[in-house]
ROSE-697523 format. One record per atom (N, C-alpha, C, CB): atom name; residue in one letter; x, y, z. Coordinates in steps of 0.05 Angstrom, whole numbers, always signed. Glycine has a CB too. Example, Ala and Ser with C-alpha at 12.3 -4.5 7.8 and 13.67 -1.06 7.14 Angstrom:
2
<domar=N	keza=A	px=+264	py=-114	pz=+156>
<domar=CA	keza=A	px=+246	py=-90	pz=+156>
<domar=C	keza=A	px=+264	py=-66	pz=+156>
<domar=CB	keza=A	px=+226	py=-89	pz=+181>
<domar=N	keza=S	px=+257	py=-45	pz=+142>
<domar=CA	keza=S	px=+273	py=-21	pz=+143>
<domar=C	keza=S	px=+258	py=+1	pz=+157>
<domar=CB	keza=S	px=+282	py=-12	pz=+114>
***
This chain:
92
<domar=N	keza=M	px=-590	py=-421	pz=-886>
<domar=CA	keza=M	px=-574	py=-428	pz=-863>
<domar=C	keza=M	px=-545	py=-433	pz=-872>
<domar=CB	keza=M	px=-585	py=-454	pz=-849>
<domar=N	keza=N	px=-527	py=-426	pz=-855>
<domar=CA	keza=N	px=-499	py=-430	pz=-862>
<domar=C	keza=N	px=-491	py=-458	pz=-853>
<domar=CB	keza=N	px=-481	py=-409	pz=-849>
<domar=N	keza=R	px=-467	py=-466	pz=-860>
<domar=CA	keza=R	px=-457	py=-493	pz=-854>
<domar=C	keza=R	px=-455	py=-498	pz=-824>
<domar=CB	keza=R	px=-430	py=-498	pz=-867>
<domar=N	keza=F	px=-447	py=-478	pz=-809>
<domar=CA	keza=F	px=-444	py=-482	pz=-780>
<domar=C	keza=F	px=-470	py=-489	pz=-766>
<domar=CB	keza=F	px=-431	py=-457	pz=-767>
<domar=N	keza=R	px=-491	py=-475	pz=-774>
<domar=CA	keza=R	px=-518	py=-480	pz=-762>
<domar=C	keza=R	px=-528	py=-508	pz=-770>
<domar=CB	keza=R	px=-538	py=-459	pz=-771>
<domar=N	keza=I	px=-523	py=-516	pz=-795>
<domar=CA	keza=I	px=-532	py=-542	pz=-805>
<domar=C	keza=I	px=-517	py=-564	pz=-790>
<domar=CB	keza=I	px=-528	py=-544	pz=-835>
<domar=N	keza=S	px=-491	py=-561	pz=-787>
<domar=CA	keza=S	px=-476	py=-582	pz=-773>
<domar=C	keza=S	px=-483	py=-583	pz=-743>
<domar=CB	keza=S	px=-446	py=-577	pz=-776>
<domar=N	keza=K	px=-489	py=-560	pz=-732>
<domar=CA	keza=K	px=-498	py=-558	pz=-704>
<domar=C	keza=K	px=-525	py=-572	pz=-701>
<domar=CB	keza=K	px=-500	py=-529	pz=-695>
<domar=N	keza=L	px=-543	py=-568	pz=-720>
<domar=CA	keza=L	px=-569	py=-581	pz=-719>
<domar=C	keza=L	px=-567	py=-611	pz=-722>
<domar=CB	keza=L	px=-587	py=-569	pz=-741>
<domar=N	keza=I	px=-550	py=-620	pz=-740>
<domar=CA	keza=I	px=-546	py=-649	pz=-745>
<domar=C	keza=I	px=-534	py=-662	pz=-720>
<domar=CB	keza=I	px=-527	py=-653	pz=-769>
<domar=N	keza=C	px=-515	py=-649	pz=-707>
<domar=CA	keza=C	px=-503	py=-660	pz=-682>
<domar=C	keza=C	px=-524	py=-661	pz=-660>
<domar=CB	keza=C	px=-479	py=-642	pz=-673>
<domar=N	keza=A	px=-542	py=-641	pz=-658>
<domar=CA	keza=A	px=-563	py=-641	pz=-638>
<domar=C	keza=A	px=-582	py=-664	pz=-643>
<domar=CB	keza=A	px=-577	py=-614	pz=-637>
<domar=N	keza=V	px=-589	py=-669	pz=-668>
<domar=CA	keza=V	px=-608	py=-690	pz=-675>
<domar=C	keza=V	px=-596	py=-717	pz=-669>
<domar=CB	keza=V	px=-616	py=-688	pz=-704>
<domar=N	keza=I	px=-570	py=-721	pz=-675>
<domar=CA	keza=I	px=-557	py=-746	pz=-670>
<domar=C	keza=I	px=-555	py=-751	pz=-640>
<domar=CB	keza=I	px=-529	py=-747	pz=-683>
<domar=N	keza=A	px=-548	py=-730	pz=-625>
<domar=CA	keza=A	px=-546	py=-732	pz=-596>
<domar=C	keza=A	px=-573	py=-739	pz=-583>
<domar=CB	keza=A	px=-535	py=-706	pz=-583>
<domar=N	keza=A	px=-594	py=-727	pz=-593>
<domar=CA	keza=A	px=-621	py=-733	pz=-583>
<domar=C	keza=A	px=-629	py=-761	pz=-589>
<domar=CB	keza=A	px=-642	py=-713	pz=-594>
<domar=N	keza=A	px=-622	py=-771	pz=-613>
<domar=CA	keza=A	px=-628	py=-798	pz=-620>
<domar=C	keza=A	px=-613	py=-818	pz=-603>
<domar=CB	keza=A	px=-622	py=-803	pz=-650>
<domar=N	keza=L	px=-588	py=-813	pz=-597>
<domar=CA	keza=L	px=-573	py=-831	pz=-580>
<domar=C	keza=L	px=-583	py=-831	pz=-551>
<domar=CB	keza=L	px=-543	py=-823	pz=-581>
<domar=N	keza=V	px=-591	py=-808	pz=-542>
<domar=CA	keza=V	px=-601	py=-806	pz=-514>
<domar=C	keza=V	px=-628	py=-821	pz=-511>
<domar=CB	keza=V	px=-605	py=-777	pz=-506>
<domar=N	keza=C	px=-644	py=-820	pz=-532>
<domar=CA	keza=C	px=-671	py=-832	pz=-531>
<domar=C	keza=C	px=-671	py=-862	pz=-534>
<domar=CB	keza=C	px=-689	py=-820	pz=-552>
<domar=N	keza=Q	px=-649	py=-874	pz=-542>
<domar=CA	keza=Q	px=-648	py=-903	pz=-545>
<domar=C	keza=Q	px=-646	py=-915	pz=-517>
<domar=CB	keza=Q	px=-623	py=-912	pz=-562>
<domar=N	keza=A	px=-664	py=-934	pz=-512>
<domar=CA	keza=A	px=-664	py=-947	pz=-486>
<domar=C	keza=A	px=-650	py=-974	pz=-488>
<domar=CB	keza=A	px=-693	py=-951	pz=-476>
<domar=N	keza=K	px=-631	py=-978	pz=-471>
<domar=CA	keza=K	px=-617	py=-1004	pz=-470>
<domar=C	keza=K	px=-615	py=-1012	pz=-441>
<domar=CB	keza=K	px=-588	py=-1002	pz=-483>
<domar=N	keza=P	px=-617	py=-1038	pz=-435>
<domar=CA	keza=P	px=-615	py=-1047	pz=-408>
<domar=C	keza=P	px=-587	py=-1044	pz=-397>
<domar=CB	keza=P	px=-625	py=-1076	pz=-405>
<domar=N	keza=L	px=-584	py=-1039	pz=-372>
<domar=CA	keza=L	px=-558	py=-1037	pz=-359>
<domar=C	keza=L	px=-554	py=-1063	pz=-343>
<domar=CB	keza=L	px=-556	py=-1012	pz=-342>
<domar=N	keza=F	px=-531	py=-1073	pz=-345>
<domar=CA	keza=F	px=-524	py=-1098	pz=-330>
<domar=C	keza=F	px=-504	py=-1092	pz=-309>
<domar=CB	keza=F	px=-514	py=-1120	pz=-349>
<domar=N	keza=A	px=-509	py=-1102	pz=-285>
<domar=CA	keza=A	px=-490	py=-1098	pz=-263>
<domar=C	keza=A	px=-466	py=-1117	pz=-266>
<domar=CB	keza=A	px=-504	py=-1104	pz=-236>
<domar=N	keza=C	px=-444	py=-1109	pz=-253>
<domar=CA	keza=C	px=-421	py=-1126	pz=-254>
<domar=C	keza=C	px=-425	py=-1150	pz=-236>
<domar=CB	keza=C	px=-395	py=-1111	pz=-245>
<domar=N	keza=A	px=-407	py=-1169	pz=-237>
<domar=CA	keza=A	px=-411	py=-1194	pz=-222>
<domar=C	keza=A	px=-411	py=-1188	pz=-192>
<domar=CB	keza=A	px=-388	py=-1213	pz=-228>
<domar=N	keza=M	px=-397	py=-1168	pz=-183>
<domar=CA	keza=M	px=-396	py=-1162	pz=-155>
<domar=C	keza=M	px=-423	py=-1151	pz=-146>
<domar=CB	keza=M	px=-374	py=-1142	pz=-148>
<domar=N	keza=C	px=-434	py=-1133	pz=-161>
<domar=CA	keza=C	px=-460	py=-1121	pz=-154>
<domar=C	keza=C	px=-484	py=-1140	pz=-158>
<domar=CB	keza=C	px=-464	py=-1095	pz=-170>
<domar=N	keza=Y	px=-480	py=-1159	pz=-175>
<domar=CA	keza=Y	px=-502	py=-1177	pz=-182>
<domar=C	keza=Y	px=-507	py=-1198	pz=-161>
<domar=CB	keza=Y	px=-496	py=-1190	pz=-208>
<domar=N	keza=G	px=-489	py=-1201	pz=-142>
<domar=CA	keza=G	px=-495	py=-1220	pz=-120>
<domar=C	keza=G	px=-476	py=-1244	pz=-119>
<domar=CB	keza=G	px=-522	py=-1230	pz=-123>
<domar=N	keza=Q	px=-452	py=-1241	pz=-130>
<domar=CA	keza=Q	px=-433	py=-1262	pz=-127>
<domar=C	keza=Q	px=-423	py=-1264	pz=-99>
<domar=CB	keza=Q	px=-409	py=-1258	pz=-147>
<domar=N	keza=K	px=-406	py=-1283	pz=-94>
<domar=CA	keza=K	px=-395	py=-1287	pz=-67>
<domar=C	keza=K	px=-379	py=-1262	pz=-59>
<domar=CB	keza=K	px=-378	py=-1312	pz=-65>
<domar=N	keza=T	px=-382	py=-1254	pz=-34>
<domar=CA	keza=T	px=-367	py=-1231	pz=-25>
<domar=C	keza=T	px=-339	py=-1238	pz=-16>
<domar=CB	keza=T	px=-382	py=-1217	pz=-2>
<domar=N	keza=D	px=-332	py=-1264	pz=-14>
<domar=CA	keza=D	px=-305	py=-1271	pz=-7>
<domar=C	keza=D	px=-288	py=-1279	pz=-32>
<domar=CB	keza=D	px=-306	py=-1295	pz=+12>
<domar=N	keza=S	px=-297	py=-1271	pz=-55>
<domar=CA	keza=S	px=-283	py=-1277	pz=-79>
<domar=C	keza=S	px=-259	py=-1257	pz=-82>
<domar=CB	keza=S	px=-301	py=-1275	pz=-104>
<domar=N	keza=P	px=-239	py=-1264	pz=-99>
<domar=CA	keza=P	px=-217	py=-1246	pz=-103>
<domar=C	keza=P	px=-226	py=-1219	pz=-116>
<domar=CB	keza=P	px=-196	py=-1259	pz=-121>
<domar=N	keza=L	px=-247	py=-1220	pz=-131>
<domar=CA	keza=L	px=-258	py=-1195	pz=-143>
<domar=C	keza=L	px=-267	py=-1176	pz=-121>
<domar=CB	keza=L	px=-281	py=-1201	pz=-162>
<domar=N	keza=A	px=-280	py=-1186	pz=-101>
<domar=CA	keza=A	px=-290	py=-1170	pz=-79>
<domar=C	keza=A	px=-266	py=-1159	pz=-63>
<domar=CB	keza=A	px=-309	py=-1185	pz=-61>
<domar=N	keza=A	px=-246	py=-1176	pz=-57>
<domar=CA	keza=A	px=-223	py=-1168	pz=-42>
<domar=C	keza=A	px=-208	py=-1146	pz=-57>
<domar=CB	keza=A	px=-205	py=-1192	pz=-36>
<domar=N	keza=G	px=-205	py=-1149	pz=-83>
<domar=CA	keza=G	px=-191	py=-1129	pz=-99>
<domar=C	keza=G	px=-205	py=-1102	pz=-99>
<domar=CB	keza=G	px=-187	py=-1139	pz=-127>
<domar=N	keza=M	px=-232	py=-1104	pz=-102>
<domar=CA	keza=M	px=-247	py=-1079	pz=-101>
<domar=C	keza=M	px=-246	py=-1066	pz=-74>
<domar=CB	keza=M	px=-277	py=-1085	pz=-109>
<domar=N	keza=N	px=-247	py=-1081	pz=-53>
<domar=CA	keza=N	px=-245	py=-1069	pz=-26>
<domar=C	keza=N	px=-218	py=-1056	pz=-22>
<domar=CB	keza=N	px=-249	py=-1090	pz=-5>
<domar=N	keza=W	px=-196	py=-1069	pz=-31>
<domar=CA	keza=W	px=-170	py=-1057	pz=-29>
<domar=C	keza=W	px=-168	py=-1031	pz=-46>
<domar=CB	keza=W	px=-148	py=-1077	pz=-37>
<domar=N	keza=G	px=-180	py=-1032	pz=-69>
<domar=CA	keza=G	px=-179	py=-1008	pz=-86>
<domar=C	keza=G	px=-194	py=-984	pz=-74>
<domar=CB	keza=G	px=-192	py=-1014	pz=-113>
<domar=N	keza=I	px=-217	py=-990	pz=-62>
<domar=CA	keza=I	px=-232	py=-969	pz=-48>
<domar=C	keza=I	px=-217	py=-958	pz=-25>
<domar=CB	keza=I	px=-260	py=-980	pz=-39>
<domar=N	keza=M	px=-205	py=-976	pz=-9>
<domar=CA	keza=M	px=-190	py=-967	pz=+15>
<domar=C	keza=M	px=-165	py=-951	pz=+7>
<domar=CB	keza=M	px=-182	py=-991	pz=+32>
<domar=N	keza=S	px=-151	py=-959	pz=-14>
<domar=CA	keza=S	px=-127	py=-944	pz=-22>
<domar=C	keza=S	px=-135	py=-916	pz=-33>
<domar=CB	keza=S	px=-112	py=-960	pz=-44>
<domar=N	keza=L	px=-156	py=-915	pz=-49>
<domar=CA	keza=L	px=-165	py=-888	pz=-58>
<domar=C	keza=L	px=-174	py=-871	pz=-35>
<domar=CB	keza=L	px=-187	py=-891	pz=-78>
<domar=N	keza=L	px=-188	py=-882	pz=-16>
<domar=CA	keza=L	px=-197	py=-867	pz=+7>
<domar=C	keza=L	px=-173	py=-857	pz=+24>
<domar=CB	keza=L	px=-215	py=-884	pz=+25>
<domar=N	keza=V	px=-153	py=-874	pz=+28>
<domar=CA	keza=V	px=-130	py=-865	pz=+44>
<domar=C	keza=V	px=-115	py=-844	pz=+29>
<domar=CB	keza=V	px=-111	py=-890	pz=+49>
<domar=N	keza=V	px=-111	py=-847	pz=+3>
<domar=CA	keza=V	px=-96	py=-827	pz=-12>
<domar=C	keza=V	px=-112	py=-800	pz=-12>
<domar=CB	keza=V	px=-92	py=-836	pz=-41>
<domar=N	keza=L	px=-138	py=-801	pz=-15>
<domar=CA	keza=L	px=-154	py=-777	pz=-15>
<domar=C	keza=L	px=-153	py=-763	pz=+12>
<domar=CB	keza=L	px=-183	py=-783	pz=-23>
<domar=N	keza=V	px=-156	py=-778	pz=+33>
<domar=CA	keza=V	px=-156	py=-766	pz=+60>
<domar=C	keza=V	px=-129	py=-754	pz=+67>
<domar=CB	keza=V	px=-164	py=-787	pz=+81>
<domar=N	keza=L	px=-107	py=-770	pz=+61>
<domar=CA	keza=L	px=-81	py=-760	pz=+68>
<domar=C	keza=L	px=-73	py=-736	pz=+51>
<domar=CB	keza=L	px=-60	py=-782	pz=+63>
<domar=N	keza=S	px=-81	py=-735	pz=+26>
<domar=CA	keza=S	px=-75	py=-712	pz=+9>
<domar=C	keza=S	px=-91	py=-688	pz=+18>
<domar=CB	keza=S	px=-80	py=-718	pz=-20>
<domar=N	keza=S	px=-115	py=-692	pz=+27>
<domar=CA	keza=S	px=-131	py=-669	pz=+38>
<domar=C	keza=S	px=-118	py=-658	pz=+63>
<domar=CB	keza=S	px=-160	py=-678	pz=+43>
<domar=N	keza=I	px=-110	py=-675	pz=+81>
<domar=CA	keza=I	px=-97	py=-665	pz=+105>
<domar=C	keza=I	px=-71	py=-651	pz=+99>
<domar=CB	keza=I	px=-92	py=-689	pz=+125>
<domar=N	keza=A	px=-55	py=-662	pz=+81>
<domar=CA	keza=A	px=-29	py=-650	pz=+74>
<domar=C	keza=A	px=-33	py=-623	pz=+60>
<domar=CB	keza=A	px=-13	py=-669	pz=+55>
<domar=N	keza=S	px=-53	py=-621	pz=+43>
<domar=CA	keza=S	px=-58	py=-596	pz=+29>
<domar=C	keza=S	px=-69	py=-575	pz=+49>
<domar=CB	keza=S	px=-78	py=-599	pz=+6>
<domar=N	keza=F	px=-83	py=-583	pz=+69>
<domar=CA	keza=F	px=-93	py=-564	pz=+90>
<domar=C	keza=F	px=-69	py=-553	pz=+105>
<domar=CB	keza=F	px=-112	py=-578	pz=+109>
<domar=N	keza=F	px=-50	py=-570	pz=+112>
<domar=CA	keza=F	px=-27	py=-560	pz=+127>
<domar=C	keza=F	px=-9	py=-542	pz=+110>
<domar=CB	keza=F	px=-10	py=-583	pz=+138>
<domar=N	keza=V	px=-7	py=-548	pz=+84>
<domar=CA	keza=V	px=+8	py=-531	pz=+65>
<domar=C	keza=V	px=-6	py=-504	pz=+64>
<domar=CB	keza=V	px=+10	py=-544	pz=+37>
<domar=N	keza=F	px=-33	py=-504	pz=+63>
<domar=CA	keza=F	px=-48	py=-479	pz=+62>
<domar=C	keza=F	px=-42	py=-462	pz=+88>
<domar=CB	keza=F	px=-78	py=-485	pz=+60>
<domar=N	keza=L	px=-43	py=-476	pz=+111>
<domar=CA	keza=L	px=-37	py=-462	pz=+136>
<domar=C	keza=L	px=-9	py=-451	pz=+136>
<domar=CB	keza=L	px=-41	py=-480	pz=+160>
<domar=N	keza=A	px=+10	py=-465	pz=+126>
<domar=CA	keza=A	px=+38	py=-456	pz=+125>
<domar=C	keza=A	px=+41	py=-432	pz=+107>
<domar=CB	keza=A	px=+57	py=-478	pz=+116>
<domar=N	keza=K	px=+28	py=-432	pz=+85>
<domar=CA	keza=K	px=+29	py=-409	pz=+67>
<domar=C	keza=K	px=+16	py=-384	pz=+79>
<domar=CB	keza=K	px=+15	py=-415	pz=+40>
<domar=N	keza=K	px=-6	py=-388	pz=+93>
<domar=CA	keza=K	px=-19	py=-365	pz=+106>
<domar=C	keza=K	px=-2	py=-354	pz=+129>
<domar=CB	keza=K	px=-47	py=-374	pz=+118>
<domar=N	keza=A	px=+11	py=-372	pz=+144>
<domar=CA	keza=A	px=+29	py=-363	pz=+166>
<domar=C	keza=A	px=+53	py=-348	pz=+154>
<domar=CB	keza=A	px=+38	py=-387	pz=+182>
<domar=N	keza=A	px=+63	py=-358	pz=+132>
<domar=CA	keza=A	px=+86	py=-344	pz=+120>
<domar=C	keza=A	px=+78	py=-316	pz=+109>
<domar=CB	keza=A	px=+98	py=-361	pz=+97>
<domar=N	keza=A	px=+54	py=-314	pz=+99>
<domar=CA	keza=A	px=+44	py=-289	pz=+89>
<domar=C	keza=A	px=+40	py=-269	pz=+111>
<domar=CB	keza=A	px=+18	py=-292	pz=+73>
<domar=N	keza=V	px=+30	py=-278	pz=+134>
<domar=CA	keza=V	px=+26	py=-261	pz=+157>
<domar=C	keza=V	px=+52	py=-253	pz=+169>
<domar=CB	keza=V	px=+8	py=-274	pz=+178>
<domar=N	keza=G	px=+71	py=-271	pz=+170>
<domar=CA	keza=G	px=+97	py=-265	pz=+181>
<domar=C	keza=G	px=+114	py=-247	pz=+163>
<domar=CB	keza=G	px=+113	py=-291	pz=+185>
<domar=N	keza=A	px=+108	py=-246	pz=+137>
<domar=CA	keza=A	px=+123	py=-230	pz=+118>
<domar=C	keza=A	px=+113	py=-201	pz=+118>
<domar=CB	keza=A	px=+122	py=-242	pz=+91>
<domar=N	keza=A	px=+89	py=-196	pz=+129>
<domar=CA	keza=A	px=+78	py=-169	pz=+128>
<domar=C	keza=A	px=+94	py=-151	pz=+147>
<domar=CB	keza=A	px=+48	py=-169	pz=+137>
<domar=N	keza=P	px=+101	py=-127	pz=+138>
<domar=CA	keza=P	px=+117	py=-110	pz=+155>
<domar=C	keza=P	px=+101	py=-100	pz=+179>
<domar=CB	keza=P	px=+128	py=-85	pz=+139>
<domar=N	keza=A	px=+114	py=-100	pz=+202>
<domar=CA	keza=A	px=+101	py=-91	pz=+226>
<domar=C	keza=A	px=+103	py=-61	pz=+227>
<domar=CB	keza=A	px=+114	py=-104	pz=+252>
<domar=N	keza=P	px=+83	py=-47	pz=+238>
<domar=CA	keza=P	px=+85	py=-17	pz=+240>
<domar=C	keza=P	px=+107	py=-10	pz=+260>
<domar=CB	keza=P	px=+58	py=-5	pz=+248>
<domar=N	keza=T	px=+121	py=+12	pz=+253>
<domar=CA	keza=T	px=+142	py=+21	pz=+271>
<domar=C	keza=T	px=+129	py=+35	pz=+295>
<domar=CB	keza=T	px=+161	py=+41	pz=+256>
<domar=N	keza=Q	px=+146	py=+44	pz=+313>
<domar=CA	keza=Q	px=+136	py=+55	pz=+338>
<domar=C	keza=Q	px=+119	py=+80	pz=+334>
<domar=CB	keza=Q	px=+159	py=+61	pz=+357>
<domar=N	keza=G	px=+127	py=+97	pz=+316>
<domar=CA	keza=G	px=+113	py=+122	pz=+311>
<domar=C	keza=G	px=+88	py=+119	pz=+294>
<domar=CB	keza=G	px=+131	py=+143	pz=+300>
<domar=N	keza=E	px=+86	py=+98	pz=+278>
<domar=CA	keza=E	px=+64	py=+94	pz=+260>
<domar=C	keza=E	px=+42	py=+77	pz=+273>
<domar=CB	keza=E	px=+73	py=+81	pz=+234>
<domar=N	keza=T	px=+18	py=+81	pz=+262>
<domar=CA	keza=T	px=-4	py=+64	pz=+271>
<domar=C	keza=T	px=-15	py=+49	pz=+247>
<domar=CB	keza=T	px=-26	py=+80	pz=+285>
<domar=N	keza=S	px=-27	py=+27	pz=+251>
<domar=CA	keza=S	px=-39	py=+13	pz=+228>
<domar=C	keza=S	px=-65	py=+26	pz=+220>
<domar=CB	keza=S	px=-44	py=-17	pz=+235>
<domar=N	keza=D	px=-76	py=+18	pz=+197>
<domar=CA	keza=D	px=-101	py=+30	pz=+187>
<domar=C	keza=D	px=-124	py=+25	pz=+206>
<domar=CB	keza=D	px=-107	py=+19	pz=+159>
<domar=N	keza=S	px=-125	py=+3	pz=+220>
<domar=CA	keza=S	px=-147	py=-3	pz=+237>
<domar=C	keza=S	px=-147	py=+13	pz=+263>
<domar=CB	keza=S	px=-148	py=-33	pz=+244>
<domar=N	keza=N	px=-123	py=+24	pz=+270>
<domar=CA	keza=N	px=-121	py=+39	pz=+295>
<domar=C	keza=N	px=-125	py=+69	pz=+290>
<domar=CB	keza=N	px=-94	py=+34	pz=+308>
<domar=N	keza=K	px=-125	py=+78	pz=+265>
<domar=CA	keza=K	px=-128	py=+106	pz=+259>
<domar=C	keza=K	px=-157	py=+115	pz=+265>
<domar=CB	keza=K	px=-122	py=+112	pz=+229>
<domar=N	keza=K	px=-159	py=+139	pz=+276>
<domar=CA	keza=K	px=-185	py=+150	pz=+282>
<domar=C	keza=K	px=-193	py=+170	pz=+260>
<domar=CB	keza=K	px=-185	py=+164	pz=+310>
<domar=N	keza=A	px=-218	py=+170	pz=+253>
<domar=CA	keza=A	px=-228	py=+187	pz=+232>
<domar=C	keza=A	px=-235	py=+214	pz=+243>
<domar=CB	keza=A	px=-252	py=+175	pz=+218>
***
């Protein structure tokens, strides 16, 4: 075996050993059942609301930018002259 395969095997064994270790997970004070009127709860609620507002507003703004780019692309396309027809109007 070459060095690359050996190091790859060692990394896989270490990763498998780390994944197989079971440790208990502890919830934060907010999730564990503390008072919901605490400053921690108020801060978390404000953080959630600010992220939600930013995400929604940026999604709406990016949608309107997308529409503006599409409208500009359609408006920039040359219109057929009087004697010419477009590809969709040509008969085979």
